[in-house]
C-alpha positions as CSV (number, residue, x, y, z in Angstrom):
1,X,21.9,-8.1,11.2
2,X,24.6,-9.8,9.1
3,X,22.4,-12.9,8.5
4,X,19.6,-11.0,6.8
5,X,19.8,-11.2,3.0
6,X,17.8,-9.3,0.5
7,X,16.2,-12.5,-0.6
8,X,15.1,-13.4,3.0
9,X,13.7,-9.9,3.5
10,X,11.8,-10.0,0.2
11,X,10.2,-13.3,1.3
12,X,9.2,-11.7,4.6
13,X,7.7,-8.7,2.7
14,X,5.8,-11.1,0.4
15,X,4.4,-13.0,3.4
16,X,3.3,-9.8,5.1
17,X,1.7,-8.6,1.9
18,X,-0.5,-11.7,1.8
19,X,-1.7,-11.0,5.4
20,X,-2.4,-7.3,5.2
21,X,-6.0,-6.4,4.8
22,X,-6.4,-4.4,1.5
23,X,-8.2,-1.6,3.5
24,X,-5.5,-1.4,6.2
25,X,-3.4,1.7,6.7
26,X,0.1,0.3,7.3
27,X,3.0,2.3,8.7
28,X,6.6,1.2,9.1
29,X,9.0,2.3,11.8
30,X,12.6,1.3,12.6
31,X,15.8,2.4,14.3
32,X,19.3,2.0,12.9
33,X,19.3,-1.3,11.0
34,X,15.5,-1.3,11.3
35,X,15.3,2.2,9.9
36,X,16.7,1.1,6.6
37,X,14.3,-1.8,6.5
38,X,11.4,0.4,7.4
39,X,12.1,2.3,4.2
40,X,12.7,-0.9,2.2
41,X,9.3,-2.3,3.5
42,X,7.6,0.9,2.4
43,X,9.1,0.6,-1.0
44,X,8.3,-3.1,-1.4
45,X,4.8,-2.8,-0.2
46,X,4.3,0.5,-1.8
47,X,0.5,0.4,-2.4
48,X,-0.2,-0.7,1.2
49,X,2.1,1.5,3.2
50,X,0.8,5.0,4.1
51,X,3.8,6.2,6.2
52,X,7.4,5.3,7.0
53,X,9.5,6.5,9.9
54,X,13.2,5.8,9.9
55,X,15.5,6.7,12.8
56,X,18.8,6.5,11.1
57,X,19.0,3.6,8.8
58,X,20.7,3.5,5.4
59,X,18.8,5.5,2.8
60,X,17.9,4.0,-0.6
61,X,20.0,5.5,-3.4
62,X,18.4,3.8,-6.4
63,X,16.0,6.4,-7.9
64,X,14.0,3.6,-9.7
65,X,13.3,1.9,-6.4
66,X,12.5,5.2,-4.7
67,X,10.0,6.1,-7.4
68,X,8.0,3.1,-6.3
69,X,7.5,4.7,-2.9
70,X,4.0,5.9,-2.2
71,X,4.2,6.5,1.5
72,X,5.1,9.7,3.4
73,X,8.6,9.4,4.9
74,X,9.9,10.9,8.1
75,X,13.7,10.4,8.3
76,X,15.4,11.3,11.5
77,X,19.2,11.5,11.4
78,X,22.0,13.0,13.5
79,X,24.1,15.9,12.4
80,X,27.3,14.4,14.0
81,X,27.2,10.8,12.8
82,X,29.9,8.7,11.2
83,X,27.9,5.9,9.8
84,X,25.2,7.9,8.0
85,X,26.8,11.3,7.4
86,X,25.0,14.5,6.8
87,X,26.2,14.3,3.2
88,X,24.5,10.9,2.7
89,X,21.3,12.3,4.3
90,X,21.5,15.4,2.0
91,X,21.7,13.1,-1.1
92,X,18.8,11.1,0.2
93,X,16.8,14.3,0.6
94,X,17.7,15.5,-2.9
95,X,16.6,12.1,-4.3
96,X,13.3,12.2,-2.4
97,X,12.6,15.7,-3.7
98,X,13.5,14.6,-7.3
99,X,11.0,11.8,-7.2
100,X,8.3,14.1,-5.9
101,X,8.8,16.3,-8.9
102,X,8.3,13.5,-11.4
């Protein structure tokens, strides 16, 4: 996990973008570390991703990045969690609702 940089992940997204059929319905899914990257992939490949499932994972807080999101998102988080607290999840939910209203 610690060896993944945003630059490397962006390069992987770009490579995947070139291989995805324009007619494909792409969905992303990930747990924990992968949950955050599931969301980031849905943001980066916004026009190609139809749905995103994240089990835990760090939510995006940048509203500008979130506004690029076109996919439906299902976020599954725990109520008793130290890493991603209910407060963090609440802020993510509020941010997601705010971009839906714009």
